[in-house]
C-alpha positions in Angstrom: 33.9 176.5 92.2 33.6 174.5 95.3 36.4 173.6 97.6 36.7 170.0 96.6 37.0 171.0 92.9 39.8 173.3 93.8 41.5 170.5 95.7 41.0 168.2 92.8 42.6 170.8 90.4 45.6 171.2 92.8 46.0 167.4 93.1 45.8 167.1 89.3 48.4 169.8 88.9 50.7 168.2 91.5 50.2 164.9 89.7 51.2 166.5 86.3 54.3 168.0 87.9 55.2 164.6 89.4 54.7 163.0 86.0 56.9 165.6 84.3 59.6 165.0 86.9 59.5 161.3 86.3 59.7 161.6 82.5 63.4 162.6 82.6 64.5 159.4 84.5 62.3 157.2 82.4 63.8 158.7 79.2 67.4 158.2 80.6 66.4 154.6 81.6 65.2 154.0 78.1 68.6 155.1 76.7 70.4 152.8 79.2 68.2 149.9 78.2 68.8 150.6 74.5 72.6 150.7 75.1 72.4 147.4 77.1 70.4 145.8 74.3 72.9 147.0 71.7 75.8 145.7 73.9 74.1 142.3 74.2 73.7 142.2 70.4 77.4 143.0 69.9 78.4 140.3 72.4 76.2 137.8 70.6 77.6 138.7 67.2 81.2 138.4 68.5 80.8 135.3 70.6 79.2 133.2 67.8 82.4 133.0 65.8 84.5 132.5 68.9 82.3 129.6 70.0 82.6 128.2 66.5 86.4 128.4 66.8 86.3 126.8 70.2 84.2 124.0 68.8 86.6 123.4 65.9 89.5 123.6 68.3 88.0 121.1 70.6 87.4 118.8 67.6 91.1 119.1 66.7 92.1 118.4 70.3 89.9 115.3 70.3 91.6 114.1 67.1 95.0 114.8 68.7 94.0 112.9 71.8 92.9 110.0 69.7 96.3 110.0 68.0 98.0 110.1 71.4 95.9 107.2 72.7 96.9 105.2 69.6 100.6 106.0 70.3 100.2 105.1 74.0 98.7 101.7 73.0 101.7 101.1 70.7 104.1 102.1 73.5 102.3 99.7 75.9 102.7 96.9 73.3 106.4 97.8 72.9 106.9 97.9 76.7 105.2 94.4 77.0 107.5 93.1 74.3 110.6 94.6 76.0 109.5 93.1 79.3 109.1 89.6 77.7 112.5 90.0 76.0 114.1 91.0 79.3 112.6 88.0 81.0 113.9 85.7 78.2 117.4 87.2 78.5 117.3 86.7 82.2 116.3 83.1 81.8 119.1 82.7 79.2 121.7 84.2 81.5 120.6 81.8 84.2 120.9 78.8 81.8 124.3 80.0 80.6 125.5 80.6 84.2 124.4 77.2 85.2 125.9 75.5 82.2 129.2 77.4 82.6 129.3 77.1 86.4 128.8 73.3 86.5 132.0 72.5 84.4 134.0 75.1 86.3 133.1 73.5 89.5 134.1 70.1 88.1 137.4 71.5 86.9 138.1 73.2 90.3 137.2 69.9 92.1 139.5 68.0 89.8 142.3 70.4 90.3 141.9 70.2 94.1 141.9 66.4 93.9 145.1 66.4 91.8 146.8 68.7 94.3 145.7 66.6 97.3 146.8 63.3 95.6 150.2 64.8 94.7 150.5 66.1 98.3 149.6 62.7 99.7 152.0 60.9 97.3 154.8 63.2 98.5 153.8 62.6 102.1 153.7 58.8 101.4 157.2 58.9 99.8 158.5 60.9 102.8 156.9 58.4 105.2 158.4 55.5 103.3 161.9 57.0 103.5 161.4 57.7 107.2 160.3 54.1 107.9 163.2 52.8 105.9 165.6 55.0 107.8 164.0 53.9 111.2 164.2 50.3 110.3 167.8 50.7 109.3 168.6 52.3 112.7 166.8 49.6 114.5 168.8 46.9 112.6 171.9 48.9 113.2 171.3 48.8 117.0 170.5 45.1 117.1 173.1 43.8 115.0 
């Protein structure tokens, strides 16, 4: 055998030992990949029903939200009606106040007029008596 043939045999033997050394990690890697594949299958089998439940739950939530929106529309209508009723009551109170206040003002003014007229009549009577008394004194002094 020649030198290069021996070198080729040594290289082939080294390559065989290297391959044997790499077989163990490759086999372990194969087991890891198999376990990961099985885990992904389990996850897929378990998430399918969960996603179906989520979809049905979302459908129920959408139905509930539609019902809430209908109720909110009704509440908005009731609020608008209550606002209109409040405005009507406010207008009615204004009309009643104006209607009641006007006669009350007239009655108060009439009462004030009566008091003043009575006071002026008393003052006029007092003045008349005073004038009569003064005229009598003047006549008494003259005559």
